[in-house]
N, C-alpha and C positions, 0 to 999 in steps of 0.2 A: 365125270372127271377123266380127262385124257391121260394117257400113259406118260406124257411129257410135261404135265403141269408142274411148275415150280422148279424145273431142272435147268440150271444155267448151262449155256453152251460155251465151249472153250475154243479159242482164247477169249477171256472176258473183254468186253468193250470198255472203253474209257469211262470211268465213273461207276462201272458195274460192281466193282469190289466193295466200295463203300455202301452201296444200297444192299448188296447181298449180306454183308455183315450186320447192318442195321436191322434187317428183317429177321435175321437168325438169332440175334441176341435176346429177343423177347423183352427188350427194355421199353416198357410202356410209357406213355406221356404223363402218367399220373404222378403228382408230387404231393407231399404233405399227408401221406396215408396215415390214418389213425388206427393203431393196433390196440385191441381190447382183449383182456383176459376173460374167458368164459369159465363156467363151472367145469367143463370138460373139454377145453380147447381154446381157440383164439379166433378173433375176427379181424379182418383188415378192411377198412372202409375209406372211401373217398372223403376228402375234407367236408365237414358239415353233415355227413350222413350218420344218423343214429339208428341203430337196429335194436328193436325191442319187441316184446310180446304183442304190442298193438300195431306194429309196422306191417303195412300191406306189402306183400312180396310175391313176385314171380320168381320161382326157384328152379334151378337145374341141379341135379345130383350126379356125381360120378367120381372116378379116380383122377381123371384128367392128366394122367402121366404122359408127358411128351407134348401135350396141348397140340395135337395134330389137326388136320383139316376137318375131320369129323367133329372133334371137340369144338373147334371154332364155329362151325355151323350151328351146333346146338346152343352155344352161348349167344350167338347173334339172334337166333329165334327167341330165346328167353328175353334178351334185352328189348327186342321189338315188341314182344307181348307186354312187358312191363310198362313200356312207354304208352301203349294203347290204354292200359288200365290205370295209368297214373300211379303206379306202384314202384317199389324199389326192385331192381334186378340183382339177384344174388345167386351165387354158386355155393354148394356145400360139398365138401370133400373130406378126406380122412388122412390121418398121419399116425402110424405108418400106413402105407397102402394095404388094403385088405389082402392082396396077393402076397405081400411081404409077411404079414401077420400069420397067415395060414401056411406059409412056406410053399406056395404054388410053384411048380416047375417054371423057371425062367422069370417068375414074377418078382424075385428079389433084386433084380438088376434094374435100376431106375433110369428113366430117360431124362428126368428133371429133378432137381432138389425141390424141397417144399417151397423155399423162397422163390426159386425161378418159376414154379407153378403159380404161385400167388400173383407174382408180377405179370405173368402172361394173362391170367384171368382178368385182373383189373384193367390191363391194357386193352383188352377186347371190348371194354365198355360197361362192365359190371359195376354196380355201386358198392357191393360188399362181397367179400369171400369169407366163408366160415370153414375152419378146419377143425374137425372134432378128433379127439384122441381115440384111436381105434384100439380097444383093449378087450379083455375077456367080457367085461360087462356089456360093452356095445355090441360085440360079436354075438352075444346071446340074446340081444333084444329082438323081439318079433317086429315084423314090419308094421303091424297094427299099433304096437306101443310106440314105435318110432314116429309114426305119422300123427298119432293122437296125443302123445305125451311129450316126446323129446322136442319135436318141432315147435309146438305152441309155446314152450318156454323161451324160445329164441325169437319167434316171429309169427305173424299171421299169414299163412300161405294161402293165396287165392288161386295160384296156378303152379303146377309142377310139370317140368319138362325133363324127359329122360329118353334114352335110346330104346329102340324096340326090344333089345336083348337085355335090358337092365333088370337086375334082381336086387331086392332090398330085404334086409332083415335076416334073422337066424335061418340058416340052411338055404338061403336064397329063395325063401317061400314067396316073397313079394314080387310076383310077376306083374307085367304091365296090366293084364286083365284084372288081377286082384287089386292093384293100386287104383285102377279106374273105379271099381266097385266101391272101394273104401272112400275114395275121394268124393263120389256122389253123395255118400251119407254124411260127409263132413264139409261140404261146400268147397271142395278143391277140384278144379278142372285139371285132369291129368292128361297130358298129350305125349304120345310115343312117336318119336321121329325115326324114320328109316335111316339105317346106317349108310354113310357115304361109301361108295365103292370105287375101287381102282382096278382095272383089268378084270372086272367081274368078281372081285373078292373084296369083302368089307375092309375098310381102313380101321385098324385097331392097334393099340399099344403093343399087344402080343406079337402081331405081324411085324411091326417096326423093330421090336427087340430082336426078333429072329433074323431079319435082314441085316441089322447092324452086327450081330454076332457072326454072320456069314461074311462080313466085309462089304456087303452091297450098300454102301452109304449113299450112292446115287439114287437107287430106288427108294431107300428110306427117306431121302430128302423130298422126293415127290409126294410121299404120303404125309410127311410132316408139314410140307409147305415152306420149308426152310432147311438149312444145313443142320445135321446132327451136331450136338456139342457136348463137351464135358468141361468142368471147371476144377481148378485146383491151385496149389501153391508150388512155387519152384523150390526144389530141394537140391541137395548135393548130388551130382552125377558121378560117373566113373571117369570121365575125362578123355575117353578114346576119340570122341568127335573133335575135340579141340586139337588133339595131336595130329589129326588128319586134315586140319584146316577147316572143319565144319563144327564150330561150337554149338552145343545144344542146350536147351533148357529142359531139365528133368522135372516133369510136372507130376506132383503127388496128388492122386485122384482118390476120392472116396471109394473103397472097395465094393460098395453096393452099386456103383454107377455102371451103366451099360456101356461097355467098350467094344469097339470093333475087334474082329479076330486079329491075331498077330500078323503084322505086315507093315508095309510102308505106304503112306497115304499123302496125297496132296491136300493141303489144308490151309487154314488161316489161324493165327494166334492173335488174340486180342489182349492188349495190355493197357488198361486205363482207357483213354480216348483214342488210342492208335491201334491199328490192325496191320499185321505183317503176313505176307505170303509165307508158307512154311512147308517143309518136308517133315512129315511126322512119322515116327516109328512107334508102333505099339508092340510090346512084348520084348523079351530078352533077346538081343542079337545073338544068333548061334555062333558067330565067329569068335566072340569073346566069352571065355569062361568066367562066370561070376556067381557067387552064392546069393546075390540079391534076388528078390522076387520079381515077377514081371512088372514092367513100368511103361511109362509113356514119355517120350522125349521128342523135342521139336527143334529143327534148325530154322531160325527166322531169317528169311532172305532180305539182305540189306540192313540188318540190325547189328549194332555194336553197343555193348554196355553190359551192366550187371543186373540180372533179374532175380537173384537169389532172395527168397523169402516173399516175393511179390505174388499177387493173385493173377492168374491167367485164365482165359477161356480158349479152348481149342475147338475149332470148327473143322469138320471133315468134308472135303469136296469130292475126292475120287481115290479109289484104291489103285495103287501103282504096281505093287509087286508083293509076292510072298516073302517072308523071312527065309533066309537060307545061309548056310555056311559057305564062306569064300575060301578059295585055296590060298590066297595071298592078300596082304593088305593093299597091294596095287590093284588087284581085281575089285576089292571092296571100294577103294577110292574112285575108280572109274564108274562103278555102278552108282555110288552116291552122287557123283557129278551129274550123271544122267537124270537122277531123280530131281535134283535141285534145278537143273536146266528146264525140265518139264514145268516145274512150278513157276520159274521165272518167265518162261515163254507164254504160259497159259493163264496164270493168275496175276502175276505182277512181280516187279523187281525191287519194290520199296514199300515202306509203310504208308498207310493212308489214314486220314482222320475218320473217326466213327461218328456219323451224324446222329443227332438226337431225334 
């Protein structure tokens, strides 16, 4: 994987914004998905797919947070193997993420919601996605019991695909070698796949979270294979932007979501089937004193209207500048003009349709 895979070049060519948004939203072509309640979780299946203890399955297991390039490769290999076997292709994951459950450093900040993750997995060609409740009972389950008791209640696994660094079960005791040995005794072919690397370092959700926290959304996009995104609803803002002639949408985001460091970014805001170039501010602007917690607000270039209460997705293209206090409102206005001009010149000056 080269250092520049998946990174758009600016200014965007005609039609590039629509494609970039389509690829970043993880909106798969699957319709009519059937949701089924399980004893300890849920499954999402393509129309007509029925998962049960007698279903032959090629399975991949992981957290799949962010659904980055490495995840996509693992899923593709699982789907290809399932087709060769005449079996269903399935992914099994957990909610909350094990890193969230155990309070791992940085692991509590999610790259995708569970719904976004499921849509991404199904859109990559899987027949069914199983999301198990990750609780004390599951956390204390040994890898042997998980493979020989938990999985057979859900499906008949003929092939298991995991990354070479994967660990399963209590204390992470289920290493790849142990899973292979266990699989041989129970008729399961276990395949470990080498991790995808970029710049000589493995592509991982942890690495992507760190890059986003540092504000390096361009490098994060290379590893994700798409633009980083967050979703939320529009709430009441402070109104300073409108007074300066730059009205903004104040986007209320789940506090567990992975946000870039405070600063101003060039981005795109998606509202329904339309996407708008945007200057996006993350964090509390130092120029204005406010008791409110940190927030995310976006000025949509070329947009006029009321978005209050509506759902939006915000895509991050490039870090523009750090947050700082301005000596005067005039200086602030000139700087904001420059931010908006960069967005207009390099991303676009009007909304575009989001293709399906």
